[in-house]
Backbone as CSV, one residue per row, in Angstrom:
resi,resn,N_x,N_y,N_z,CA_x,CA_y,CA_z,C_x,C_y,C_z
1,MET,0.847,-1.187,0.000,0.000,0.000,0.000,0.887,1.243,0.000
2,SER,0.652,2.118,-0.936,1.481,3.313,-1.079,1.077,4.377,-0.060
3,THR,2.091,5.063,0.453,1.814,6.166,1.372,2.018,7.508,0.685
4,THR,2.241,7.480,-0.627,2.390,8.717,-1.383,1.042,9.427,-1.429
5,PRO,1.015,10.703,-1.060,-0.264,11.415,-1.096,-0.778,11.572,-2.526
6,LEU,-2.070,11.612,-2.653,-2.700,11.901,-3.932,-2.742,13.407,-4.110
7,LEU,-2.947,13.849,-5.337,-3.032,15.296,-5.583,-4.123,15.937,-4.739
8,ASP,-5.256,15.258,-4.598,-6.353,15.845,-3.826,-6.053,15.902,-2.329
9,ASP,-5.088,15.098,-1.865,-4.688,15.156,-0.459,-4.000,16.468,-0.119
10,CYS,-3.567,17.203,-1.126,-2.818,18.445,-0.925,-3.717,19.617,-0.556
11,VAL,-5.007,19.457,-0.774,-5.951,20.558,-0.556,-6.715,20.314,0.743
12,ARG,-6.546,21.250,1.681,-7.284,21.152,2.950,-8.746,21.531,2.723
13,ASP,-9.565,21.259,3.702,-10.990,21.580,3.610,-11.236,23.066,3.377
14,ASP,-10.343,23.921,3.895,-10.517,25.362,3.727,-9.933,25.879,2.409
15,GLY,-9.434,24.952,1.560,-8.894,25.342,0.260,-7.403,25.610,0.254
16,PHE,-6.775,25.630,1.413,-5.333,25.862,1.496,-4.595,24.702,0.843
17,ILE,-3.609,25.014,-0.005,-2.796,23.996,-0.668,-1.533,23.786,0.162
18,ASP,-1.293,22.566,0.583,-0.107,22.217,1.348,1.009,21.901,0.350
19,ALA,1.976,22.813,0.229,3.047,22.677,-0.758,3.889,21.431,-0.511
20,GLU,4.116,21.086,0.750,4.922,19.893,1.046,4.206,18.627,0.586
21,LEU,2.902,18.532,0.855,2.145,17.372,0.384,2.075,17.339,-1.137
22,MET,1.951,18.515,-1.758,1.920,18.550,-3.214,3.239,18.047,-3.781
23,ALA,4.340,18.480,-3.192,5.654,18.008,-3.644,5.734,16.492,-3.515
24,GLN,5.279,15.961,-2.395,5.296,14.510,-2.209,4.436,13.818,-3.254
25,ALA,3.258,14.365,-3.529,2.360,13.761,-4.520,2.983,13.765,-5.913
26,LEU,3.766,14.799,-6.214,4.406,14.904,-7.525,5.772,14.213,-7.553
27,ALA,6.144,13.594,-6.442,7.416,12.870,-6.320,8.622,13.775,-6.566
28,ILE,8.542,14.981,-6.000,9.661,15.921,-6.092,10.013,16.401,-4.693
29,GLN,11.122,17.076,-4.571,11.531,17.650,-3.302,10.749,18.946,-3.062
30,PRO,10.338,19.218,-1.831,9.623,20.465,-1.543,10.381,21.705,-2.017
31,ALA,11.703,21.656,-1.993,12.498,22.801,-2.441,12.257,23.123,-3.914
32,GLN,11.848,22.118,-4.694,11.575,22.377,-6.101,10.355,23.277,-6.272
33,LEU,9.440,23.241,-5.346,8.319,24.185,-5.360,8.709,25.480,-4.676
34,ALA,9.440,25.377,-3.585,9.781,26.561,-2.793,10.623,27.554,-3.569
35,HIS,11.585,27.081,-4.345,12.461,28.016,-5.050,11.740,28.758,-6.170
36,LEU,10.554,28.290,-6.521,9.778,28.972,-7.555,8.839,30.025,-6.975
37,SER,8.932,30.247,-5.668,8.084,31.228,-4.980,6.603,30.950,-5.216
38,TRP,6.216,29.708,-5.026,4.821,29.347,-5.226,3.986,29.886,-4.079
39,ASP,3.108,30.833,-4.386,2.159,31.310,-3.396,0.885,30.455,-3.526
40,GLN,-0.103,30.719,-2.703,-1.318,29.903,-2.727,-2.033,29.963,-4.080
41,ARG,-2.026,31.135,-4.708,-2.693,31.254,-6.012,-2.009,30.356,-7.033
42,ARG,-0.692,30.391,-7.073,0.037,29.571,-8.044,-0.033,28.088,-7.693
43,LEU,-0.017,27.774,-6.398,-0.178,26.374,-6.009,-1.550,25.849,-6.440
44,ALA,-2.586,26.676,-6.288,-3.927,26.275,-6.721,-3.958,26.076,-8.233
45,GLN,-3.284,26.962,-8.967,-3.228,26.802,-10.418,-2.471,25.537,-10.802
46,LEU,-1.367,25.258,-10.097,-0.612,24.039,-10.354,-1.468,22.817,-10.060
47,HIS,-2.210,22.854,-8.964,-3.093,21.736,-8.628,-4.140,21.546,-9.714
48,ASN,-4.738,22.632,-10.171,-5.739,22.566,-11.230,-5.126,21.973,-12.501
49,LEU,-3.964,22.472,-12.887,-3.293,21.979,-14.088,-2.915,20.506,-13.927
50,ALA,-2.394,20.143,-12.761,-2.022,18.745,-12.512,-3.232,17.832,-12.647
51,SER,-4.389,18.295,-12.203,-5.609,17.502,-12.316,-6.031,17.318,-13.773
52,ILE,-5.760,18.316,-14.608,-6.058,18.211,-16.036,-5.082,17.257,-16.721
53,VAL,-3.812,17.383,-16.396,-2.750,16.625,-17.057,-2.706,15.172,-16.601
54,ARG,-3.065,14.905,-15.360,-2.891,13.558,-14.786,-3.436,12.436,-15.661
55,PRO,-4.622,12.570,-16.294,-5.108,11.465,-17.142,-4.241,11.215,-18.389
56,TRP,-3.420,12.177,-18.764,-2.603,12.043,-19.970,-1.328,11.252,-19.741
57,VAL,-0.915,11.123,-18.488,0.372,10.506,-18.179,0.151,9.321,-17.237
58,SER,1.211,8.550,-17.005,1.037,7.320,-16.233,1.288,7.464,-14.734
59,SER,1.779,8.633,-14.283,2.033,8.798,-12.849,2.015,10.273,-12.471
60,ASN,1.883,10.528,-11.177,1.954,11.906,-10.693,3.315,12.509,-10.980
61,ALA,4.371,11.699,-10.887,5.716,12.204,-11.168,5.812,12.709,-12.607
62,GLU,5.152,12.023,-13.528,5.162,12.462,-14.925,4.387,13.757,-15.124
63,VAL,3.444,14.044,-14.236,2.728,15.322,-14.299,3.733,16.464,-14.157
64,TRP,4.623,16.368,-13.173,5.607,17.423,-12.937,6.534,17.572,-14.138
65,VAL,6.965,16.459,-14.705,7.828,16.516,-15.894,7.081,17.202,-17.025
66,TRP,5.816,16.867,-17.207,5.023,17.470,-18.277,4.889,18.978,-18.053
67,VAL,4.535,19.366,-16.834,4.352,20.787,-16.516,5.652,21.564,-16.754
68,ARG,6.774,20.979,-16.342,8.062,21.674,-16.428,8.705,21.623,-17.809
69,CYS,8.483,20.545,-18.558,9.284,20.328,-19.769,8.509,20.287,-21.077
70,GLN,7.230,19.931,-21.034,6.491,19.749,-22.276,6.236,21.087,-22.953
71,GLN,6.902,21.294,-24.076,6.671,22.517,-24.844,5.358,22.362,-25.590
72,LEU,4.493,23.343,-25.443,3.151,23.272,-26.017,3.100,24.079,-27.303
73,ALA,3.048,23.384,-28.413,3.051,24.046,-29.707,1.940,25.092,-29.831
74,PRO,0.705,24.787,-29.366,-0.353,25.800,-29.480,-0.106,27.049,-28.626
75,LEU,0.843,26.966,-27.703,1.137,28.095,-26.825,2.497,28.692,-27.163
76,GLY,2.874,28.593,-28.427,4.128,29.184,-28.878,5.362,28.435,-28.398
77,GLY,5.196,27.163,-28.039,6.322,26.374,-27.592,6.700,26.577,-26.127
78,LEU,5.947,27.406,-25.422,6.212,27.596,-23.991,5.719,26.388,-23.207
79,THR,6.245,26.236,-22.024,5.749,25.188,-21.131,4.649,25.764,-20.252
80,ALA,3.843,24.884,-19.698,2.818,25.328,-18.754,3.476,25.995,-17.553
81,ASP,4.612,25.459,-17.136,5.367,26.029,-16.032,5.731,27.487,-16.306
82,ALA,6.132,27.778,-17.534,6.503,29.156,-17.881,5.305,30.086,-17.703
83,PHE,4.129,29.636,-18.101,2.930,30.448,-17.918,2.662,30.680,-16.435
84,LEU,2.752,29.625,-15.637,2.472,29.763,-14.204,3.502,30.647,-13.523
85,ARG,4.777,30.456,-13.831,5.833,31.262,-13.196,5.721,32.726,-13.575
86,ASP,5.244,33.003,-14.794,5.106,34.383,-15.243,3.804,35.023,-14.773
87,GLY,3.072,34.317,-13.916,1.812,34.861,-13.423,0.712,34.847,-14.470
88,ARG,0.851,33.967,-15.462,-0.103,33.911,-16.571,-0.979,32.668,-16.499
89,GLY,-1.172,32.158,-15.283,-1.982,30.958,-15.108,-3.394,31.106,-15.638
90,GLU,-4.008,32.240,-15.348,-5.380,32.458,-15.835,-5.419,32.435,-17.363
91,GLU,-4.400,33.013,-17.972,-4.309,33.010,-19.441,-4.155,31.574,-19.963
92,LEU,-3.334,30.789,-19.290,-3.136,29.394,-19.679,-4.455,28.643,-19.635
93,PHE,-5.194,28.777,-18.538,-6.458,28.058,-18.412,-7.505,28.577,-19.404
94,ALA,-7.494,29.863,-19.688,-8.409,30.405,-20.694,-8.090,29.823,-22.066
95,LEU,-6.803,29.726,-22.380,-6.408,29.142,-23.663,-6.807,27.676,-23.745
96,ILE,-6.606,26.948,-22.665,-6.972,25.529,-22.653,-8.480,25.368,-22.805
97,SER,-9.253,26.117,-22.024,-10.705,25.928,-22.043,-11.371,26.513,-23.280
98,SER,-10.891,27.644,-23.767,-11.552,28.246,-24.921,-11.060,27.683,-26.237
99,GLY,-9.865,27.131,-26.233,-9.308,26.655,-27.495,-9.167,25.165,-27.594
100,ILE,-9.985,24.435,-26.860,-9.817,22.986,-26.868,-9.910,22.433,-28.285
101,SER,-10.904,22.850,-29.068,-11.029,22.274,-30.401,-9.893,22.704,-31.315
102,GLU,-9.411,23.954,-31.165,-8.322,24.418,-32.015,-6.972,23.889,-31.569
103,MET,-6.866,23.463,-30.317,-5.575,23.042,-29.798,-5.327,21.559,-30.005
104,GLY,-6.204,20.880,-30.722,-5.993,19.513,-31.149,-5.674,18.550,-30.032
105,ALA,-4.465,18.584,-29.534,-4.035,17.611,-28.537,-4.836,17.736,-27.257
106,PHE,-5.251,18.948,-26.899,-6.065,19.087,-25.703,-7.419,18.421,-25.913
107,ALA,-7.939,18.515,-27.143,-9.244,17.925,-27.426,-9.201,16.407,-27.271
108,SER,-8.088,15.790,-27.631,-7.994,14.338,-27.541,-7.543,13.877,-26.159
109,ARG,-7.294,14.828,-25.248,-6.824,14.549,-23.893,-5.433,13.918,-23.910
110,THR,-4.708,14.144,-24.977,-3.331,13.665,-25.092,-2.429,14.880,-25.143
111,PRO,-1.348,14.893,-24.386,-0.485,16.070,-24.403,0.163,16.247,-25.774
112,PRO,0.252,17.501,-26.230,0.913,17.739,-27.504,2.389,17.379,-27.392
113,LEU,2.876,16.658,-28.359,4.259,16.215,-28.303,5.165,17.163,-29.068
114,VAL,6.204,17.558,-28.412,7.248,18.379,-29.004,8.551,17.762,-28.540
115,ASP,9.541,17.752,-29.389,10.835,17.182,-29.010,11.403,17.975,-27.844
116,THR,11.592,17.309,-26.710,12.094,17.988,-25.518,13.514,17.554,-25.164
117,ARG,14.220,16.934,-26.103,15.572,16.461,-25.806,16.511,17.597,-25.446
118,ASP,16.260,18.792,-25.975,17.127,19.933,-25.671,16.565,20.807,-24.561
119,SER,15.527,20.334,-23.880,14.933,21.121,-22.803,15.891,21.200,-21.629
120,PRO,15.804,22.302,-20.864,16.670,22.421,-19.684,16.314,21.335,-18.679
121,PRO,17.281,20.878,-17.901,16.991,19.851,-16.900,16.057,20.390,-15.829
122,ILE,15.316,19.479,-15.237,14.442,19.857,-14.129,15.323,20.062,-12.918
123,SER,15.203,21.238,-12.310,16.054,21.520,-11.148,15.329,21.211,-9.870
């Protein structure tokens, strides 16, 4: 029986996102979230995005890799992480929700594939 928290375990009843539990659920070190200055708004956006991405990948750990490394062709090749770090989370979700049919890969619930071999390493 796994003791790894689920993504939904990260959200308290009052809506507060526990960054340490989220890090555990994503199989990363808490410092990987902390160094990005994740406030509650961005943690909530990350949780929302992780919930969208999770069906596309085989594990929670792959969610973090996707968020950090998957270049999204419909978004000019930027990563979802870049949108969140730049405070553009609302824009990212608007693009996802309003452009599902035009964004192809989002419509099929499969992440758009872009060659990420030259992507920066996950820190």
